[in-house]
N, C-alpha and C positions, 0 to 999 in steps of 0.2 A: 503493499500500499503506500509505503514511504516514495517509492520510485513513481509511481503514478501521481502523489502529491508533489514531487518535485517538476514533473515534465508538464502537468496540466496547465499551469500559468503561461508557458510557451506554446502550447498548442493553442489555448484560447487567443493569444496574441495573433497567431498566423492566421486562425481563422477568421478574427474580426478584421484584420487588413485585407484577407480575400473577400469577405461580406462587402467591405466598404468599396472595394474597387468594382465588384460586380455591381452593386447598386448604383454607382455613379456612371458605368459604362451603359447602362440602360437607357434607352431613348424613350421620352415622354412626348406622346402627341398632343398633349394638354397644354395649352399656353396659359396666358394670364387670364383670358376670357374664360377658360375651363375652370380655373383655380376659383374664380369670384361667382360661379354659378352659370355664367353664360357658355353656350357650346356653338360648334360651328354648324349645327343643325344635322350633322351627318350621322346617319343611323349605320354606317359602314363598320363591318367588323373586320379587323386586321388580323390576319393569322400570323403567329411568329413563326419564322423559318430561318434556317441556318444559324448563325452566330448569335441572333437574338433569342432563339429557342434556347440554345445551349446556356446564355448567360441567365435566362429566366429559371431554367432547371437548377443550375448551379447556385443560385441565390437561394433557391428553396432548400436544396440539399445541405448548403453550408450555414443556413440560419438554424436548422434542426440540429446538425452536428454541434453548433455553438450553444444551443439550448441544453441538449443532453450533456455537454462538457460543464456547463454552468451548475446543472444540478448535480453531476458527480462531484464538483468542487464544494457545493453545499454538504452533501453527505459525507465526505471525507473528513473534513473539519468538524 
């Protein structure tokens, strides 16, 4: 258990950096109007393909891993 307790902070730092990068690299189609309640009136649905889909899935996986590592850190201490 002491090995996990020693390595876990470094794992959390790496996961947090990857998560921040994955979130910042994602494109947002909503501009200022979308943030304030207005929209472009488009009912178009845009499917994720290629690198955008990879970033989306990576963000989900890394956030789940980060949450699990946080719970493990709570239970170890």
